[in-house]
MDAnalysis code that builds the backbone (N, CA, C; Angstrom):
import MDAnalysis as mda
import numpy as np

u = mda.Universe.empty(747, n_residues=249, atom_resindex=np.repeat(np.arange(249), 3), trajectory=True)
u.add_TopologyAttr("name", ["N", "CA", "C"] * 249)
u.add_TopologyAttr("resid", np.arange(1, 250))
u.add_TopologyAttr("resname", ["MET", "ARG", "MET", "LEU", "GLY", "ALA", "LEU", "PHE", "VAL", "ILE", "LEU", "PHE", "SER", "VAL", "GLY", "PHE", "LYS", "GLY", "TYR", "ALA", "VAL", "ALA", "GLU", "LEU", "VAL", "GLU", "ILE", "GLU", "GLY", "GLY", "SER", "TYR", "LEU", "PRO", "SER", "TYR", "GLY", "LEU", "LYS", "THR", "GLY", "SER", "GLN", "VAL", "ASP", "VAL", "GLU", "SER", "PHE", "TYR", "ILE", "ASP", "ARG", "THR", "PRO", "VAL", "THR", "ASN", "ARG", "GLU", "PHE", "LEU", "GLU", "PHE", "VAL", "ARG", "ASP", "ASN", "GLN", "GLU", "TRP", "GLN", "ARG", "THR", "ASN", "VAL", "LYS", "GLY", "ILE", "PHE", "ALA", "GLU", "LYS", "SER", "TYR", "LEU", "GLN", "HIS", "TRP", "THR", "SER", "ASP", "LEU", "GLU", "ILE", "LEU", "GLN", "GLY", "GLN", "GLU", "ASP", "PHE", "PRO", "VAL", "ILE", "ASN", "VAL", "SER", "TRP", "PHE", "ALA", "ALA", "LYS", "ALA", "TYR", "CYS", "LYS", "SER", "LYS", "GLY", "LEU", "ARG", "LEU", "PRO", "LYS", "LEU", "ASN", "GLU", "TRP", "GLU", "MET", "VAL", "ALA", "MET", "ALA", "SER", "HIS", "ASP", "LYS", "LYS", "ASP", "ALA", "ARG", "GLU", "ASP", "PRO", "GLU", "PHE", "THR", "LYS", "PHE", "ILE", "LEU", "SER", "SER", "TYR", "GLU", "LYS", "PRO", "LYS", "THR", "TYR", "LEU", "LYS", "LYS", "VAL", "ARG", "LEU", "GLU", "GLU", "PRO", "ASN", "MET", "TYR", "GLY", "VAL", "TYR", "ASP", "ILE", "HIS", "GLY", "MET", "VAL", "TRP", "GLU", "TRP", "VAL", "GLU", "ASP", "PHE", "ASN", "SER", "VAL", "ILE", "ILE", "SER", "GLY", "GLU", "SER", "ARG", "LYS", "GLU", "GLY", "ASP", "ASP", "GLY", "LEU", "PHE", "CYS", "ALA", "ALA", "GLY", "SER", "VAL", "GLY", "ALA", "SER", "ASP", "LEU", "SER", "ASN", "TYR", "ALA", "PHE", "PHE", "MET", "ARG", "TYR", "ALA", "PHE", "ARG", "ALA", "SER", "LEU", "LYS", "ALA", "ASN", "TYR", "THR", "ILE", "LYS", "ASN", "LEU", "GLY", "PHE", "ARG", "CYS", "ALA", "LYS"])
u.atoms.positions = np.array([
    [71.773, 139.000, 103.298],
    [72.200, 140.492, 102.844],
    [73.600, 140.721, 102.356],
    [74.454, 139.690, 103.012],
    [75.796, 139.805, 102.813],
    [76.191, 139.297, 101.628],
    [75.632, 138.590, 100.754],
    [75.983, 137.812, 99.695],
    [75.950, 138.465, 98.529],
    [76.927, 139.025, 97.875],
    [76.976, 139.737, 96.732],
    [75.953, 139.088, 95.674],
    [75.237, 140.239, 95.238],
    [74.077, 139.945, 94.362],
    [72.973, 138.930, 94.498],
    [72.983, 138.602, 95.846],
    [72.018, 137.487, 96.380],
    [70.619, 138.110, 96.356],
    [69.737, 137.488, 96.012],
    [68.318, 138.070, 95.865],
    [67.460, 136.961, 96.533],
    [66.572, 137.125, 97.724],
    [66.000, 136.226, 98.276],
    [64.383, 136.447, 98.324],
    [63.620, 135.562, 98.292],
    [62.269, 135.772, 98.414],
    [61.932, 135.380, 99.816],
    [60.981, 136.197, 100.577],
    [60.833, 135.711, 101.791],
    [59.173, 135.869, 101.886],
    [58.600, 135.038, 102.930],
    [57.187, 135.015, 103.081],
    [57.101, 135.638, 104.436],
    [56.263, 136.594, 104.570],
    [55.870, 137.670, 105.612],
    [54.549, 137.504, 105.907],
    [53.999, 136.931, 107.246],
    [52.523, 136.836, 107.325],
    [52.226, 137.505, 108.584],
    [51.093, 138.171, 108.741],
    [50.571, 138.256, 110.179],
    [49.336, 137.462, 110.260],
    [49.763, 136.229, 110.528],
    [48.541, 134.998, 110.548],
    [47.512, 135.288, 111.749],
    [47.958, 135.966, 112.706],
    [47.036, 136.161, 113.731],
    [45.933, 137.139, 113.651],
    [46.089, 137.759, 112.512],
    [44.953, 138.654, 111.954],
    [44.206, 138.159, 110.668],
    [44.779, 137.285, 110.252],
    [44.222, 136.582, 109.038],
    [44.587, 137.181, 107.773],
    [45.626, 137.907, 107.699],
    [45.802, 138.531, 106.600],
    [46.542, 137.454, 105.506],
    [46.211, 137.816, 104.148],
    [46.919, 137.218, 103.235],
    [48.519, 137.126, 103.487],
    [49.191, 136.252, 103.035],
    [50.565, 136.143, 103.002],
    [51.094, 137.081, 101.967],
    [52.115, 138.083, 102.459],
    [52.837, 139.192, 101.615],
    [54.093, 138.654, 101.287],
    [54.485, 138.774, 99.901],
    [55.699, 138.178, 99.523],
    [56.664, 139.277, 99.320],
    [57.902, 139.287, 99.824],
    [59.016, 140.403, 99.858],
    [59.909, 139.731, 99.195],
    [60.706, 140.640, 98.265],
    [61.900, 140.509, 97.500],
    [63.138, 141.286, 98.444],
    [64.150, 140.613, 98.827],
    [65.416, 141.172, 99.201],
    [66.182, 141.967, 98.159],
    [66.361, 143.346, 98.236],
    [67.359, 144.148, 97.424],
    [68.471, 144.439, 98.165],
    [69.693, 143.954, 97.327],
    [70.796, 144.478, 97.922],
    [71.186, 145.842, 97.862],
    [71.854, 146.428, 98.788],
    [72.063, 147.776, 98.873],
    [73.271, 148.159, 98.027],
    [73.320, 149.474, 97.981],
    [74.428, 149.993, 96.779],
    [74.256, 151.385, 96.686],
    [75.102, 152.072, 95.783],
    [75.073, 153.662, 95.447],
    [74.548, 153.761, 94.141],
    [73.926, 154.941, 93.804],
    [73.748, 155.327, 92.451],
    [73.309, 156.676, 92.424],
    [73.374, 157.248, 91.145],
    [73.466, 158.758, 90.922],
    [72.011, 158.930, 90.536],
    [71.261, 159.678, 91.504],
    [69.656, 159.811, 91.207],
    [69.585, 160.654, 90.080],
    [68.482, 160.603, 89.218],
    [68.155, 161.403, 88.119],
    [67.718, 162.576, 88.371],
    [67.186, 162.886, 89.428],
    [66.661, 164.250, 90.022],
    [66.771, 164.498, 91.446],
    [67.268, 165.526, 91.843],
    [66.995, 166.086, 93.427],
    [68.189, 166.520, 94.130],
    [69.225, 165.900, 93.487],
    [70.499, 166.370, 94.239],
    [71.331, 167.079, 93.152],
    [72.465, 167.578, 93.617],
    [73.693, 168.246, 92.852],
    [74.107, 167.017, 91.752],
    [74.565, 167.631, 90.721],
    [75.016, 166.848, 89.575],
    [76.316, 166.079, 90.141],
    [76.171, 164.621, 90.020],
    [77.690, 164.117, 90.665],
    [77.372, 163.665, 91.924],
    [76.206, 163.692, 92.621],
    [76.114, 163.434, 94.016],
    [75.170, 162.149, 94.082],
    [75.920, 161.225, 94.574],
    [75.425, 159.792, 94.795],
    [74.364, 159.740, 96.009],
    [73.565, 158.715, 95.983],
    [72.964, 158.245, 97.206],
    [73.351, 156.860, 97.532],
    [73.515, 156.561, 98.745],
    [73.729, 155.247, 99.438],
    [72.272, 154.660, 99.889],
    [72.051, 153.400, 99.406],
    [70.909, 152.728, 99.909],
    [71.359, 151.394, 100.596],
    [70.954, 151.197, 101.879],
    [71.157, 150.091, 102.606],
    [70.164, 148.705, 101.946],
    [70.567, 147.825, 102.095],
    [69.783, 146.497, 101.810],
    [68.393, 146.633, 102.539],
    [67.325, 146.151, 101.763],
    [65.897, 146.215, 102.209],
    [65.396, 145.202, 101.426],
    [63.910, 144.960, 102.107],
    [62.887, 144.039, 101.323],
    [61.794, 145.031, 100.736],
    [61.212, 144.625, 99.713],
    [60.030, 145.402, 99.259],
    [58.931, 144.454, 98.704],
    [57.949, 144.810, 98.714],
    [56.737, 143.864, 98.077],
    [56.940, 143.406, 96.666],
    [56.715, 142.179, 96.193],
    [56.835, 141.949, 94.883],
    [55.902, 142.544, 94.004],
    [54.660, 143.024, 94.541],
    [53.480, 143.320, 93.741],
    [53.098, 144.697, 94.588],
    [52.302, 145.635, 93.788],
    [51.481, 146.621, 94.455],
    [50.367, 145.952, 95.518],
    [50.244, 146.565, 96.446],
    [48.896, 145.996, 97.483],
    [47.657, 146.092, 96.499],
    [46.925, 145.058, 96.595],
    [45.723, 144.788, 95.892],
    [44.456, 145.178, 96.646],
    [43.285, 145.193, 95.845],
    [42.254, 145.604, 96.673],
    [41.788, 144.513, 97.795],
    [41.975, 143.150, 97.245],
    [42.051, 142.228, 98.252],
    [42.457, 142.252, 99.488],
    [43.974, 142.672, 99.186],
    [44.724, 142.639, 100.694],
    [44.303, 143.915, 101.529],
    [44.033, 145.042, 100.828],
    [43.550, 146.418, 101.654],
    [42.110, 145.866, 102.259],
    [41.256, 145.055, 101.570],
    [39.960, 144.977, 102.168],
    [40.286, 144.159, 103.379],
    [41.084, 143.068, 103.591],
    [41.565, 142.355, 104.849],
    [41.784, 143.335, 105.980],
    [42.475, 144.424, 105.304],
    [43.068, 145.417, 106.359],
    [41.842, 146.191, 107.005],
    [41.128, 146.693, 106.165],
    [39.878, 147.560, 106.657],
    [38.838, 146.762, 107.449],
    [38.746, 145.537, 107.226],
    [37.829, 144.561, 107.908],
    [38.235, 144.693, 109.379],
    [39.806, 144.624, 109.579],
    [40.027, 144.508, 111.082],
    [40.254, 146.059, 111.405],
    [40.452, 147.051, 110.617],
    [40.763, 148.323, 111.275],
    [39.607, 149.329, 110.488],
    [38.472, 149.419, 111.509],
    [37.372, 150.086, 111.056],
    [37.417, 151.503, 110.795],
    [38.531, 152.133, 111.328],
    [38.582, 153.615, 111.368],
    [39.159, 153.786, 110.065],
    [39.537, 152.589, 109.100],
    [40.109, 152.965, 107.854],
    [39.021, 152.434, 106.761],
    [37.873, 152.332, 107.173],
    [36.901, 151.975, 106.203],
    [36.248, 153.476, 105.585],
    [35.649, 153.189, 104.369],
    [35.393, 154.436, 103.630],
    [34.615, 155.588, 104.605],
    [33.720, 154.843, 105.093],
    [32.539, 155.786, 105.747],
    [33.186, 156.258, 106.882],
    [34.016, 155.856, 107.550],
    [34.601, 156.111, 108.849],
    [36.128, 156.972, 109.083],
    [36.604, 157.101, 107.813],
    [37.934, 157.779, 107.605],
    [37.653, 159.101, 108.014],
    [38.558, 159.636, 108.795],
    [38.474, 161.390, 108.935],
    [39.136, 162.018, 107.720],
    [38.655, 163.139, 107.374],
    [38.693, 164.010, 106.333],
    [40.371, 164.423, 106.442],
    [40.766, 164.516, 107.548],
    [42.205, 164.952, 107.746],
    [43.228, 163.858, 107.012],
    [42.695, 162.603, 107.041],
    [43.415, 161.573, 106.816],
    [43.339, 161.000, 105.502],
    [42.244, 161.357, 104.625],
    [41.922, 161.158, 103.357],
    [40.670, 161.968, 102.818],
    [40.713, 162.209, 101.407],
    [39.909, 162.828, 100.921],
    [38.485, 162.170, 100.638],
    [37.437, 162.879, 100.217],
    [36.195, 162.207, 99.887],
    [36.159, 161.306, 98.944],
    [37.331, 161.283, 98.023],
    [37.281, 160.209, 97.112],
    [38.122, 158.763, 97.427],
    [38.362, 158.764, 98.677],
    [39.069, 157.416, 99.302],
    [38.134, 156.415, 98.897],
    [38.832, 155.197, 98.212],
    [38.432, 154.095, 97.953],
    [36.945, 154.280, 97.313],
    [36.776, 155.187, 96.376],
    [35.425, 155.338, 95.785],
    [35.349, 154.305, 94.611],
    [36.404, 153.793, 94.260],
    [36.152, 152.561, 93.379],
    [35.337, 151.298, 93.691],
    [35.221, 151.444, 95.253],
    [34.646, 150.295, 95.831],
    [33.148, 150.476, 95.970],
    [32.335, 149.527, 95.807],
    [30.973, 149.773, 96.116],
    [30.365, 150.050, 97.530],
    [31.150, 149.706, 98.390],
    [30.868, 149.827, 99.866],
    [31.953, 149.809, 100.781],
    [31.840, 149.846, 102.003],
    [32.987, 149.837, 102.790],
    [33.779, 148.446, 102.881],
    [33.048, 147.313, 102.559],
    [33.668, 146.126, 102.490],
    [33.199, 145.405, 101.290],
    [33.298, 145.924, 100.392],
    [32.930, 145.233, 98.858],
    [33.495, 145.886, 97.659],
    [34.343, 145.059, 97.010],
    [35.010, 145.413, 95.909],
    [34.151, 145.012, 94.868],
    [34.251, 145.801, 93.561],
    [33.629, 145.266, 92.118],
    [34.296, 143.828, 91.848],
    [33.320, 143.085, 91.466],
    [33.519, 141.788, 91.254],
    [34.586, 141.811, 89.992],
    [35.654, 140.943, 90.290],
    [36.831, 140.844, 89.054],
    [37.880, 141.821, 89.473],
    [37.746, 142.759, 90.245],
    [38.935, 143.622, 90.635],
    [39.607, 143.457, 91.952],
    [39.268, 142.262, 92.470],
    [39.944, 141.790, 93.774],
    [41.692, 141.891, 93.504],
    [41.976, 141.465, 92.515],
    [43.533, 141.459, 92.251],
    [43.923, 142.487, 91.694],
    [43.346, 143.577, 91.448],
    [43.723, 144.782, 90.949],
    [44.632, 145.729, 92.040],
    [45.424, 146.476, 91.651],
    [46.035, 147.491, 92.666],
    [45.042, 148.238, 93.442],
    [44.956, 148.376, 94.469],
    [44.062, 149.208, 95.409],
    [44.531, 150.734, 95.043],
    [43.526, 151.518, 94.773],
    [43.894, 153.055, 94.352],
    [43.087, 153.839, 95.288],
    [43.037, 155.066, 94.939],
    [42.082, 156.025, 95.919],
    [42.517, 155.973, 97.420],
    [43.914, 155.665, 97.690],
    [44.216, 155.466, 99.206],
    [45.249, 156.648, 99.325],
    [45.048, 157.293, 100.589],
    [46.029, 158.263, 101.083],
    [47.154, 157.834, 101.412],
    [48.275, 158.646, 101.546],
    [49.538, 158.229, 102.276],
    [49.342, 157.933, 103.680],
    [48.448, 158.453, 104.611],
    [48.194, 158.033, 105.807],
    [47.652, 156.557, 105.876],
    [46.661, 156.059, 104.945],
    [46.164, 154.887, 104.796],
    [47.076, 153.906, 104.403],
    [47.998, 154.442, 103.349],
    [49.163, 153.268, 103.063],
    [50.093, 153.048, 104.110],
    [50.351, 154.074, 104.805],
    [51.452, 153.946, 106.171],
    [50.683, 153.124, 106.805],
    [49.578, 153.322, 107.333],
    [48.850, 152.562, 108.378],
    [48.820, 151.079, 107.937],
    [48.557, 150.628, 106.707],
    [48.327, 149.168, 106.270],
    [49.778, 148.584, 106.377],
    [50.881, 149.235, 105.924],
    [52.060, 148.609, 106.117],
    [52.586, 148.521, 107.500],
    [52.208, 149.662, 108.560],
    [52.573, 149.347, 109.917],
    [51.836, 148.195, 110.425],
    [50.635, 147.747, 109.961],
    [49.732, 146.825, 110.618],
    [50.577, 145.522, 110.204],
    [51.305, 145.460, 109.398],
    [52.078, 144.257, 108.800],
    [53.603, 144.235, 109.461],
    [53.852, 145.103, 110.374],
    [55.203, 145.316, 110.715],
    [56.216, 145.909, 109.722],
    [55.618, 146.545, 108.771],
    [56.451, 146.832, 107.366],
    [56.191, 148.551, 107.584],
    [56.758, 149.117, 106.506],
    [56.641, 150.591, 106.186],
    [56.465, 150.836, 104.687],
    [56.338, 152.099, 104.258],
    [56.219, 152.275, 103.134],
    [57.883, 152.640, 102.438],
    [58.091, 152.236, 101.204],
    [59.611, 152.319, 100.788],
    [59.903, 153.717, 100.896],
    [61.232, 153.986, 100.983],
    [61.896, 155.250, 100.978],
    [62.009, 155.666, 99.471],
    [62.019, 156.963, 99.154],
    [61.903, 157.364, 97.772],
    [63.377, 156.719, 97.211],
    [64.440, 156.829, 97.710],
    [65.731, 156.343, 97.310],
    [65.629, 154.795, 96.876],
    [65.084, 154.193, 97.877],
    [64.776, 152.564, 97.651],
    [63.919, 152.218, 96.527],
    [62.599, 153.048, 96.585],
    [61.646, 152.807, 95.397],
    [62.549, 153.040, 94.081],
    [63.360, 154.262, 93.936],
    [63.924, 154.467, 92.691],
    [65.009, 153.633, 92.367],
    [65.522, 152.997, 93.206],
    [66.666, 151.928, 92.975],
    [65.956, 150.716, 92.363],
    [64.881, 150.295, 92.789],
    [64.243, 149.275, 92.179],
    [63.781, 149.495, 90.701],
    [63.122, 150.772, 90.700],
    [62.658, 151.140, 89.510],
    [63.651, 151.472, 88.335],
    [64.739, 151.583, 88.603],
    [65.806, 151.728, 87.622],
    [66.076, 150.355, 86.677],
    [65.700, 149.191, 87.338],
    [65.953, 147.930, 86.837],
    [64.812, 147.642, 85.767],
    [65.460, 147.003, 84.596],
    [64.768, 146.431, 83.589],
    [64.695, 144.906, 83.919],
    [64.005, 144.097, 82.978],
    [64.343, 142.592, 83.234],
    [65.620, 142.016, 83.135],
    [66.586, 142.787, 82.481],
    [67.907, 142.265, 82.718],
    [68.968, 143.216, 83.002],
    [68.804, 144.386, 83.281],
    [69.740, 145.282, 83.782],
    [69.309, 145.792, 85.144],
    [70.416, 146.167, 86.102],
    [70.093, 146.825, 87.329],
    [69.834, 148.472, 87.220],
    [70.469, 148.698, 86.300],
    [70.500, 150.124, 85.902],
    [70.109, 150.321, 84.298],
    [68.885, 150.564, 84.107],
    [68.431, 150.471, 82.409],
    [67.944, 151.951, 82.086],
    [68.625, 153.049, 83.005],
    [68.014, 154.467, 82.633],
    [68.587, 154.923, 81.219],
    [69.556, 154.333, 80.965],
    [70.215, 154.943, 79.528],
    [69.744, 153.927, 78.485],
    [68.813, 153.091, 78.594],
    [68.301, 152.131, 77.545],
    [66.839, 153.024, 76.999],
    [67.310, 153.365, 75.853],
    [65.923, 154.042, 75.230],
    [64.652, 153.235, 75.103],
    [64.697, 152.011, 74.962],
    [63.564, 151.044, 74.827],
    [62.878, 151.340, 76.292],
    [63.623, 151.119, 77.332],
    [63.007, 151.010, 78.621],
    [62.332, 152.453, 78.938],
    [63.056, 153.476, 78.716],
    [62.401, 154.755, 78.856],
    [61.163, 154.705, 78.163],
    [61.289, 154.461, 76.914],
    [60.272, 154.430, 75.936],
    [58.928, 153.718, 76.685],
    [59.343, 152.442, 77.121],
    [58.098, 151.619, 77.773],
    [57.615, 152.377, 78.849],
    [58.473, 153.065, 79.784],
    [57.722, 153.733, 80.997],
    [57.044, 155.061, 80.416],
    [57.444, 155.900, 79.690],
    [56.654, 156.946, 79.226],
    [55.478, 156.497, 78.370],
    [55.429, 155.444, 77.622],
    [54.068, 154.926, 77.113],
    [53.141, 154.527, 78.226],
    [53.615, 153.914, 79.372],
    [52.775, 153.547, 80.274],
    [52.182, 154.644, 80.933],
    [52.846, 155.929, 81.155],
    [52.256, 157.074, 81.688],
    [51.250, 157.778, 81.028],
    [51.329, 157.409, 79.711],
    [50.397, 157.875, 78.729],
    [48.873, 157.346, 78.927],
    [49.016, 156.082, 79.302],
    [47.541, 155.369, 79.232],
    [47.050, 155.583, 80.566],
    [45.730, 155.990, 80.547],
    [44.964, 156.727, 81.655],
    [44.374, 155.531, 82.555],
    [44.316, 154.320, 82.120],
    [43.709, 153.408, 82.998],
    [44.633, 152.068, 83.079],
    [45.706, 152.012, 83.150],
    [46.554, 151.032, 83.376],
    [46.616, 150.250, 84.680],
    [46.069, 150.820, 85.538],
    [45.646, 150.146, 86.904],
    [44.406, 149.313, 86.742],
    [43.937, 149.262, 85.788],
    [42.515, 148.303, 85.602],
    [42.936, 147.136, 85.130],
    [43.988, 146.426, 85.831],
    [44.217, 144.933, 85.300],
    [44.811, 144.199, 86.566],
    [45.047, 143.058, 86.546],
    [45.377, 142.267, 87.683],
    [46.954, 142.527, 87.760],
    [47.533, 142.389, 88.977],
    [49.122, 142.415, 89.122],
    [49.532, 140.969, 88.523],
    [50.677, 141.296, 88.304],
    [51.732, 140.077, 87.830],
    [51.382, 139.655, 86.364],
    [50.622, 140.255, 85.550],
    [50.420, 139.895, 84.324],
    [51.883, 140.132, 83.401],
    [52.458, 141.213, 83.653],
    [53.634, 141.533, 82.827],
    [54.881, 140.791, 83.557],
    [55.884, 141.021, 82.727],
    [57.147, 140.443, 83.065],
    [57.938, 141.138, 84.068],
    [58.447, 140.595, 85.189],
    [59.003, 141.203, 86.478],
    [60.359, 141.978, 85.825],
    [60.724, 142.753, 86.690],
    [62.021, 143.312, 86.642],
    [63.348, 142.158, 87.138],
    [64.541, 142.545, 86.962],
    [65.410, 141.574, 87.266],
    [65.473, 141.305, 88.926],
    [64.944, 142.118, 89.600],
    [64.777, 141.876, 91.073],
    [63.624, 140.643, 91.210],
    [62.868, 140.534, 90.309],
    [61.606, 139.619, 90.457],
    [60.749, 140.452, 91.261],
    [60.601, 141.786, 90.989],
    [59.597, 142.735, 91.361],
    [58.536, 143.122, 90.294],
    [57.145, 143.098, 90.154],
    [56.440, 143.127, 89.364],
    [55.478, 144.623, 89.394],
    [55.335, 145.019, 88.196],
    [54.427, 146.216, 88.188],
    [54.960, 147.491, 88.699],
    [56.280, 147.710, 88.791],
    [57.063, 149.018, 89.376],
    [56.751, 150.160, 88.174],
    [56.418, 149.683, 87.104],
    [56.183, 150.705, 86.043],
    [54.879, 149.985, 85.287],
    [54.207, 150.859, 84.908],
    [53.025, 150.449, 83.951],
    [51.788, 150.051, 84.468],
    [51.467, 150.423, 85.530],
    [50.148, 150.187, 86.417],
    [49.906, 151.374, 87.199],
    [50.328, 151.634, 88.465],
    [49.939, 152.727, 89.031],
    [51.321, 153.506, 89.458],
    [50.983, 154.997, 89.750],
    [52.010, 155.611, 90.612],
    [51.985, 154.897, 92.075],
    [52.939, 155.186, 92.922],
    [53.086, 154.550, 94.114],
    [53.503, 155.642, 95.115],
    [52.833, 155.609, 96.325],
    [53.242, 156.366, 97.460],
    [54.730, 155.808, 97.862],
    [55.459, 156.764, 98.470],
    [56.955, 156.392, 98.924],
    [56.760, 157.268, 100.426],
    [57.470, 156.608, 101.247],
    [57.498, 157.175, 102.793],
    [57.718, 158.737, 102.720],
    [58.702, 159.051, 102.250],
    [59.353, 160.523, 102.109],
    [59.010, 161.361, 100.773],
    [57.798, 161.101, 100.240],
    [57.308, 161.409, 99.117],
    [57.565, 163.002, 99.075],
    [57.534, 163.771, 99.863],
    [57.744, 165.338, 99.952],
    [59.005, 165.729, 100.084],
    [60.081, 164.829, 99.846],
    [61.415, 165.372, 100.358],
    [62.156, 166.000, 99.221],
    [61.506, 165.778, 97.912],
    [61.965, 166.733, 96.761],
    [61.034, 168.058, 96.476],
    [61.465, 169.086, 96.533],
    [60.441, 170.249, 96.471],
    [61.019, 170.567, 94.857],
    [59.636, 170.878, 94.197],
    [59.970, 171.328, 92.764],
    [59.026, 172.613, 92.690],
    [59.506, 173.643, 92.036],
    [58.674, 174.838, 91.872],
    [57.563, 174.636, 90.757],
    [56.639, 175.179, 90.899],
    [55.623, 174.740, 89.930],
    [54.308, 174.757, 90.680],
    [53.144, 174.731, 89.702],
    [52.038, 174.563, 90.403],
    [51.627, 173.085, 90.903],
    [50.809, 173.324, 92.015],
    [50.466, 171.782, 92.381],
    [48.944, 171.683, 91.834],
    [48.466, 170.448, 91.456],
    [47.096, 170.342, 90.647],
    [46.245, 169.643, 91.680],
    [45.162, 169.607, 91.235],
    [44.037, 168.940, 92.191],
    [43.978, 167.399, 91.754],
    [43.448, 166.747, 92.562],
    [43.285, 165.323, 92.392],
    [42.202, 165.192, 91.266],
    [42.645, 164.264, 90.345],
    [41.802, 163.939, 89.217],
    [42.294, 164.691, 87.773],
    [43.070, 165.661, 88.009],
    [43.525, 166.411, 86.945],
    [44.657, 165.569, 86.068],
    [44.207, 165.390, 84.773],
    [45.042, 164.470, 83.905],
    [46.373, 165.190, 83.559],
    [46.463, 166.458, 83.768],
    [47.462, 167.054, 83.517],
    [48.564, 167.381, 84.902],
    [48.347, 166.357, 85.586],
    [48.969, 166.582, 87.093],
    [50.527, 166.731, 87.030],
    [51.120, 166.271, 85.891],
    [52.642, 166.328, 85.957],
    [52.989, 167.388, 85.308],
    [53.524, 168.237, 86.320],
    [54.090, 169.761, 85.757],
    [55.575, 169.754, 85.414],
    [56.232, 170.075, 84.451],
    [57.532, 170.186, 83.940],
    [58.334, 171.303, 84.359],
    [57.689, 172.126, 85.285],
    [58.679, 173.486, 85.595],
    [59.634, 173.414, 86.429],
    [59.948, 172.199, 87.001],
    [61.039, 172.017, 87.783],
    [62.167, 171.282, 87.173],
    [62.160, 170.936, 85.776],
    [62.904, 170.162, 85.285],
    [64.519, 170.619, 85.083],
    [64.618, 171.905, 85.693],
    [66.034, 172.466, 85.741],
    [66.818, 171.836, 86.697],
    [66.203, 171.087, 87.799],
    [66.934, 170.213, 88.764],
    [67.467, 168.906, 88.354],
    [66.862, 168.643, 87.167],
    [67.339, 167.264, 86.905],
    [68.775, 166.911, 86.498],
    [69.438, 165.957, 86.890],
    [70.834, 165.725, 86.789],
    [71.024, 165.017, 85.292],
    [69.814, 164.451, 84.903],
    [70.034, 164.109, 83.455],
    [68.742, 164.286, 82.860],
    [68.633, 165.586, 81.943],
    [67.349, 165.931, 81.340],
    [67.023, 164.874, 80.239],
    [67.686, 164.002, 79.866],
    [67.103, 163.176, 78.720],
    [66.320, 161.948, 79.419],
    [66.598, 162.118, 80.685],
    [65.639, 161.060, 81.349],
    [64.424, 161.515, 82.038],
    [63.433, 161.916, 81.043],
    [62.398, 162.523, 81.419],
    [61.248, 161.630, 82.181],
    [61.312, 160.377, 82.002],
    [60.446, 159.361, 82.578],
    [60.801, 159.583, 84.071],
    [61.819, 159.555, 84.560],
    [62.103, 159.560, 86.056],
    [61.833, 161.127, 86.626],
    [61.956, 162.094, 85.682],
    [61.752, 163.361, 86.386],
    [60.402, 163.389, 86.400],
    [59.359, 162.924, 85.923],
    [58.012, 162.899, 85.883],
    [57.498, 162.482, 87.263],
    [58.132, 161.568, 87.693],
    [57.822, 160.915, 89.048],
    [57.923, 161.857, 90.126],
    [59.045, 162.520, 90.160],
    [59.392, 163.528, 91.221],
    [58.394, 165.010, 90.958],
    [58.087, 165.168, 89.681],
    [57.273, 166.413, 89.582],
    [55.732, 165.909, 90.023],
    [55.348, 164.640, 89.914],
    [54.101, 164.026, 90.528],
    [54.219, 164.152, 92.100],
    [55.281, 163.528, 92.661],
    [55.254, 163.634, 94.074],
    [55.371, 164.942, 94.710],
    [55.883, 165.808, 94.160],
    [55.949, 167.263, 94.751],
    [54.461, 167.950, 94.634],
    [53.471, 167.229, 93.720],
    [52.308, 167.892, 93.677],
    [51.323, 167.437, 94.847],
    [51.683, 166.268, 95.549],
    [50.919, 165.595, 96.431],
    [50.682, 166.273, 97.767],
    [49.678, 165.982, 98.347],
    [49.709, 166.195, 99.807],
    [49.216, 164.939, 100.430],
    [49.453, 164.557, 101.652],
    [49.388, 163.235, 102.395],
    [47.927, 162.560, 102.432],
    [46.956, 163.472, 102.524],
    [45.614, 163.101, 102.549],
    [45.175, 162.840, 101.057],
    [45.686, 163.142, 100.075],
    [45.347, 163.025, 98.546],
    [44.986, 161.443, 98.299],
    [43.688, 161.297, 97.566],
    [43.318, 160.098, 97.019],
    [42.964, 160.327, 95.676],
    [44.022, 159.404, 94.998],
    [44.088, 159.610, 93.436],
    [43.703, 158.146, 92.656],
    [43.058, 158.372, 91.716],
    [42.464, 157.106, 90.937],
    [43.618, 156.338, 90.260],
    [44.772, 156.799, 89.958],
    [45.843, 155.916, 89.606],
    [47.225, 155.837, 90.508],
    [46.704, 156.037, 91.883],
    [48.084, 156.180, 92.919],
    [47.888, 154.904, 94.136],
    [48.675, 153.990, 93.984],
    [48.592, 153.077, 95.010],
    [49.774, 152.902, 95.891],
    [50.072, 151.606, 96.265],
    [51.364, 151.629, 97.025],
    [51.869, 150.263, 97.241],
    [53.015, 149.990, 97.649],
    [53.417, 148.627, 98.429],
    [54.246, 149.020, 99.514],
    [54.513, 147.988, 100.183],
    [55.469, 148.071, 101.433],
    [56.834, 147.529, 101.196],
    [57.461, 148.001, 102.352],
    [58.837, 147.582, 102.428],
    [59.369, 147.352, 103.748],
    [60.671, 146.941, 103.959],
    [60.883, 146.488, 105.370],
    [62.484, 146.579, 105.467],
])
């Protein structure tokens, strides 16, 4: 982590439980001005960390619930997940054929956190996730690139971008895949940014509310604001059809 600009890939395996090997990418720490959530001109500092190269897939989550029966669909308690938890699976331990390497969806924050903990990991912090999300395939911070913003916004307009395998698109410059253009993702501190405006129920296509945009440090960067608005609408037990996660360390 001390090497300037160095990026490493490590393999992290919980072999004694038979989990698939998870691939993590090292992200060098730094400072950046967030697009939303702090006073204009206030930067955040991020220490070096690791993050999953891809979102967690149905295949990986299936291995987790096999060994942790309390997180199977018929066993999970309502306080930890809504009734739509893993509703896209055909049963507790069965995935639709062909969707094994699609990102897992319909998982609550509690379930995502438990999965990461089982591997000795955690959910990424909001500022960590956003730092990775700023990167295009050739820039660490591409937020002022209109083509990059256009790509993100266009992916948010597609209702079923999660219905495809991970790693099909080009990774960003860190080697991280599908940070955009697939699923929204849980972060550890998803509720740390408060946005005034209505919260909407799971499954509502109009979930993204712009009522809080006055707090954005860069109003032209609407794509980044949308994520904060989305997070402010969530509760930890929500299970949404286009919301997944990846782990960090």
